[in-house]
N, C-alpha and C positions, 0 to 999 in steps of 0.2 A: 230520533237518535240513530245514526247510521251504523254504529258499532253493534247495536242490538241484533242486527240480522246475522252476524257472524258468531255470536255467542254459542248457539247450539252446536256449531261445527267444532269449536274448541272443546266444549264439554264432552262431545262424543269422542273426539280424538284422545282425550285424557281419560275417558271412561269414568267421569265423575258423576256421582249422584247429584240431583238437582240442588239440594239445599247447600252442601259444601261449595258447589260451584257458584251459586248465587252469593254466598257469604264472601267468597274470594273476589268476586266481581265487585261487590259493594266495597270491600276493603281497598281494592285497587283504585276504584273511582274516588274514594275519600283521600287516598294518598296522592293521587294525580292532582286533584283539585286543591288540596291543602298546600302542596308545593307552590303552585302558582299564586294562591291567595297570600301566603306568607311572603313570597318574593315581591309581589306587588305592594304589600304593606311596607316591607323593608325598604323598597326603592322609592317610595313616594317622595316627591320633592327633590330627589337627587338626580345626578347625571350618571347614568350607567349605560353600558352597551347591552341593551335589552335583548337582541337576538342571541348573544353569547350566553347571557344569564339564563334565558329560557331554554336554550339547548342543553346546558349543564343540568338544569332541573329535570328536563325530560329524560336525559340519560340516567340520572340517579334513580328516578322513580321507576323507569322501565327495568333497570337492573334489580331493584327491590321486588318488583312484581314477578319477574322471571324467577328469582330466587325463591319467592314464596310458592309459586306454582310447582317448581321442581321439588321443594320440600313436601308440599302437599301430595304430589304424585308418589314420592318415595314412601310417605306415610301410608298411603292407601295400598301400595304394593306389599308393605309389611303386614298390614291389617288383614287384607284379603289374599288368600292363596291364589296362585295363577290359574288353577282349574275352577275356582269358585266364583 
C-alpha cells in the first residue's frame, strides 16, 4: 500500500495520537471504498459516463475526509491546551 508510507507524516503534522489517527484512517478507507463499491453496484448493466461518476465520488469522499480531519483537529485543540 503506497499511501501507508505517508501516514506518519500526516499524523505528525496534525500531532494526533496513534489510536485516533488509525481510527480516522480506517474510517476514511471505509468511506473511500464504500463509495466505489456502491457506485459499481448501482451502475451494473447500465450505460454511464464512468470517469465523470468516479470523479464525483472521489470529490465527495475527499471533502468528507477533510471535514472529518478538520473537526478532529479542532476537537483535539479544545481538549488539549496549547502548552500541554
